[in-house]
C-alpha positions, -999 to 999 in steps of 0.1 A, spaced: 0 0 0 15 33 -11 17 62 13 -5 91 4 11 126 6 -13 155 5 1 189 -4 8 199 32 27 167 41 46 168 8 58 204 15 67 194 50 88 165 38 104 187 12 114 212 39 129 184 60 150 174 30 165 209 29 179 206 65 216 204 71 215 167 83 197 156 52 221 175 30 250 158 48 235 124 42 230 131 5 266 143 2 279 111 19 258 89 -4 270 109 -34 307 104 -23 301 67 -16 286 61 -51 317 75 -68 298 84 -99 315 94 -131 305 113 -162 283 93 -185 269 69 -159 232 62 -153 214 67 -120 180 53 -110 167 67 -77 140 43 -64 118 60 -39 131 94 -52 108 115 -29 111 151 -38 141 146 -61 169 160 -41 193 132 -49 185 135 -86 192 172 -85 225 169 -66 239 139 -85 233 154 -119 266 173 -120 285 140 -113 271 121 -143 266 149 -168 274 154 -196 263 121 -212 248 106 -181 212 99 -173 191 103 -142 157 88 -135 136 87 -104 105 66 -95 83 69 -64 50 53 -54 36 88 -45 24 109 -74 29 140 -52 66 131 -46 71 125 -83 56 160 -90 80 176 -65 109 157 -81 99 169 -116 101 205 -103 135 198 -86 151 181 -117 132 193 -148 144 172 -177 150 141 -157 126 113 -166 108 109 -133 
């Protein structure tokens, strides 16, 4: 069963993702992945798309990013965060 995010909850989650601790975690994950130009990234459970947005410089040019999420609301937020990524 997919979690349902209304607009208020989606915005609250997005605000949390902007906090310093969340940013640090994303940086650590990005470093651990060791991505290179031209690679492909699939973010399963992409939420509001912060990983997609932050990993893009590591794989571009020539790389691809895609995100999927069970929540339509999260996919919409991800589309806004990373326009041009096939979420």
